[in-house]
N, C-alpha and C positions, 0 to 999 in steps of 0.2 A: 629532542623536543617531543613532548607528549601531545601528539595531534589529537588523540581521543579526548584529552582534558579540554583542549581548546574548543573542540566541536561541542562538547557537553555544556560548556559555559556560554556558547554563542547565543542561544535563544533568550536566556534570562538577562544577559547584559543588554541585548538589543531591546528587550521589553522595557527595561529600566530607562534607557535613553529616550524611548518614545513617551513613556509616562512623564518624564521630566519636561517634555515639550518639544523635543526634536521631531520633525516630520520623518516618516518612515524612510524615505530615500536617503535623506541626509544622515540619519542615524546609522543606516546600514553602511554607507560609505565611511563614516567615522569609525565604526567597529572594524571594518576591513583594514583600515590603516593601523588600528590598535593591534590587530592580530598579526599583521606584518611586523610590527615593532616587537611583539612578544616572541615571534620566531627568532628575531635578531638578538634580543636581550636575555631571554629566560635561560638558555643553555648555560650561560656564565653566571647569571644572577637570578635564581628562581625566587619570586616574591613569596612571602609568607601567606599572603592573601591574594591568590591569582585572580579571583573574580573581582575583588575590590580594585586591583591594579588595572584590569581591563576596563572597568567602568570609568576610573579616573582618567586614563589615557584617552579612551574613546570620547569622553565628554570634553576634554581639552581640544581634541581634534575637531569636534563639532563646533565648539565656541570659536575656534580660530577661523573655521570656514564661515561661520555666521558673521563674524566681525568684518571679514573681508568682502562680504556681499551686502551692499547697502539695502537691497530689497529684503534682506532677512535681519537687519539690524535690530528690529523690534523684538526679536526673540531673546535678546540679551536681558530684557526686562523680566524674563521668566526666572532668572536665577540672580539672587542678591550677591552671592559670592560663590566661588568655585568650591565644590566639595573637596575636603581634604582626603588624601589617601587613607585607607583603613579598611576595616571589615565591611563587606558588602551589606546593603540593606536586607532585612529579613523578608520583605515582600518579594514573591516570585511572580513575574508577569508572563511566564512561559505560556500559560494557558491562553491568555489574551492574544499572545502572538500567534498561536495556532489558529484562533478564530480569525485574526486579521488576514493571515495568509490564505485562508479558505473563504475569503469574503465573497458573497454572492455576485458582486460586480465583476469578478474575474471569471474567465473561461476555465474549464477543468484543467487544461494543459498549463495555463498560466499559474493557477493555484498550486499545481504540483511543483512546477519549477520554483516558485517563490518559497514554498514550504521547504524544499530541499536546500535552497540557498540560505534562507533566513533562520529556519529552525534546525535544519540538518547540518548547516555549516559547510556544505559542499561548495567547491569552486564552480564557476561557470563552465570551465573546461570539463570538469568531471560530469556535470549534469548533461552537457552537450554530447559527450561521448556515450553516456548511458542511453540517451534517446536518439543516438545516431543522426544528429543534425550538426551543421557547422557551429563553431563556437560563437561566431558573430550573430547567427540567428538566435541562439539561446540568450545571448547578451541582450539583444533587442527585446525578446519576450520578457525577460526578467525586469528590464528597465521600464517597460510599459506597465508591468504588474505593480512595480514599486510606485510609479506615478499614480496609478489608479487608487491605491490604498493610502497614499500619503495624507489625504485630507480627512481620513476616517478617524473619528475620536476613539480613544482607547478606554472608554468608560461604559460601553454597552456590552451586555452578554452576547456571546456568539452562538452559532448553531452547531451543536455537537455532531449532529448527523452529517452536516456538510464536511466537517473536519474528518470524520471517519471515512467518508467516501473518497476524499483526497488521499488519505493514507492507504486505502485499499487499492486505489489506482497505482500508487507507487509500488505496493507489494506485488501486484500482478505483472509489473514489468520484469520482475525476476532479476536476471543478471546480464549485464552488458557493459562493455568497456572495462574500466578498472574499479567500478563501483558495483557492489552487490546490493541492488535496490531492494530486494526482498529482505535482506538482513537489516538494511537501513530503515525500512518501514517498520520492522519489528522493534528496532531501537527507539524510533520516534513514538511508536504506540505505547511502549513501556513507559517512556517519559511522560506521555499524556496521561496514562493510568496513574502515575504518581502525583499528577496535578489535579485530578478530578475523580471523584468517586461516582462512577456511572456504570451500570451493568452492561451497556452496549459497548463501552470502551473495553471492558473486560472481555466481552464476547468477541470483539474483533481481534484482540490480542490472542485469545485462545484459538480462534480460527486460523490466524497466521501461523501459530506454533504447530498446530496439527497438520496443516498443509506443508509447512517447511520441513517437518520431520520426515516426510516421504521424498524429499528432494533428490537424494542420491540414487534412489531406485527408479526415478522417472525416465531415465535415459540409459540406453545400452552403451557398451564400450565404443561403438561407432557413432554415438550421438543420436541414434534413432529413438523415437518415443516408445515407452513401455506403458501400455494401459494399466490402470489400477489393478485389474483382476490378474494380470500377469507379472506384477512386480514381486521382487524378492523381499518379503516382509522382514527378513533377517537384517536387511540394510536400513530399515526404518530406525529413526532415533527415538528409542524408548524413553529416554530421560525427558526429551522435549515433549513427547506425547503425554507423559505423566503430568508435566507442568501444565500443558494446555487443558487437560481434563480437569485438573484441580481448579484452575481459574474459571473454567466453564461451570463447574458444579457450584462454586461460590456465587457466580452471577445468576444462575438459574434459581438458586435458593431465595433470591430476592423477589421473585415472582413479578418481574417487569420485563416480560419477554420482548425481544426485538429481533430483527432479521439476522443480525450477525450472530446472536446467540443460537438461533435456530440453525443457521449454516454450520456453526461450530459443532452443534449436537450431531448433525449428519456426519461431519468429518470424524467425530469421536466414535461413532458407531462403526465406521470403516476401519478406524485404527484399532478398535477393540476386537475385531474378528481375526482369529488366528490364521484363517485361510479365506480366500474369496468366497468359497462355497458355504462358509459359516456366517456370512454377513446377514445381519438381521434386517432384511429388506422391508419387512412389514412395518417395523418402527421407523425406518427411513421414509417410507411413504407417508406415515403419520406426520413426521416433521416437515416433509414437503407440503403437506396440507396446511400446516401452520404457516409456512413461508408464503404460500399462495394467499392465505388470509391476510398476512401482514403487508404483502407487496403487490399482489395481483400482477406479477411480472410474467410476461410470456416466456422468458428464459427459464424462470423457475418451473413453469408448467412443462417446458420441454424436458428439463432434468427429471421432473416428476414422472413423465412418461417412461423414461428409462427405468426408474425405480419400480413403477407399476409392472413393467415387463419382466423384471426380475422376481417380484413378489407374487404376481398372479399369472405369469406366462406371457410370451411375446405377443400373442394376439390381443390381450388386454392392453399391453403397451401400445400396440399399433392403433387400437381404438382411441386411446387417450391422445395419441399423436395426431389422429385425423381431425381433431377439433382445433388444431393450431394452424397458424399461417405457415405455409411451406416456404415462405421467404425468410423465415427466421434463420439466423446463423446456426449452423450445425444441424438443422432440421433434416437435411438429406443424409448426413452421416448417422444420425440416430435411426432414421428409417432403415438404412442399410443394415445396421447392427441388429435391429429387431427382426428384420426379414431373415437374416442369417440365423438367428436363434430359432426362428420358426421353420428352418429347413429349406427356405426358398433361395437357393444359392444363386440362381440366375439373376433374380431381381436384386439381390444383395450386391452381387458383383457390379451390376450396372450402376446402382446407386452409390457404391463406394467410389467408382471412377468419376461419377458426376460430382460427388462431394470433394474429391481431390482437386478437381478443376476450380472449385469455389474456395478452396482453403486459403487462409490469409497469411500463412507462413510456410516456409519450405519443409520444416520438420513434420508438420501436420500433413502436408501434401504427400510427402514420401510415405508416411505411415498409411494413409488411405489408399494410395496407389498399390502398396504392397499387399494390403488386404484384398483389394480387387483382383490382383494377379493370383493370389493364393486360391481364392474361390474359383476363379476361372480354370486354374490348373486342376483343382479337385473335381470340377464338373467333367473335365476332359478325361481324367484318369479313373473317375468313379463309374 
């Protein structure tokens, strides 16, 4: 059974069912039944038109459910006759499905779950494992999300920026359970890029590829974090980097700069440097200035302070950091790094230890604790 084929067909088939008049929850249930039937039937009798087969079977399941429910009987009026099996319609509703799953009425976590289920074709169990929650909890979250969007008409343009933020949330979850969410986010973003010609979609895809290309070098054999400056650049995926840079260059040439393009430009400058010492920090600061203009994000300003510290010296970085709220996530870790660069090992060690206590995950906590211990040892032996 070609699971990849089934998952790739899921969003367009679901979109067609919704456009025909099925509410989202009922359409998704009917499609799941059709997918189960495909798993049973296709190994012995693969249809010539897999998408058309899924549409036909799912629509029959939907009509059967509608006829058995008197409250939904009026929906039968939407169809004069059941469509005959055959080639699938040429219209692709995948893009509208992305918009629906990222509807502003949904919380970010619900939008992510619904996108993975409806657009990504993942099972509830897979999504639950990826997010380390019980399957029943994830089932409830997805069920509520489906009910929320079931009354939404499928004829209004959606917000591309919201869709991109949902996909970026998926990407940043990385890998957990038996689903590689970073790879899944890249797949879905490629699919979105094929459905819409938008420079920020291309920018997000480029950003994902450039970050993902460094993935194997980010951790040591023992699972410890390896900072960017210390990574073995020979382990970076140069083919993926080249693809990301090419996509980014094409997007930037359209002169419609957005935040994901700017972030991708920063990632490209890191990828382009043969060594950490050859990084073009001056250009990176300029791109962070663009990001600040586009987003006015405190997190962007925090990252900019690091770049300023590299381009103009640690004291310039500390001056930029002083203007920011010290309650920002990673503020203490950045301060520790800049003080270390400035030679103040005592302050740096204290701040690294403080940052470790605030860390949100074990790998980051261990990394910061080791840095604090290393500086403390240096002070004692120096």
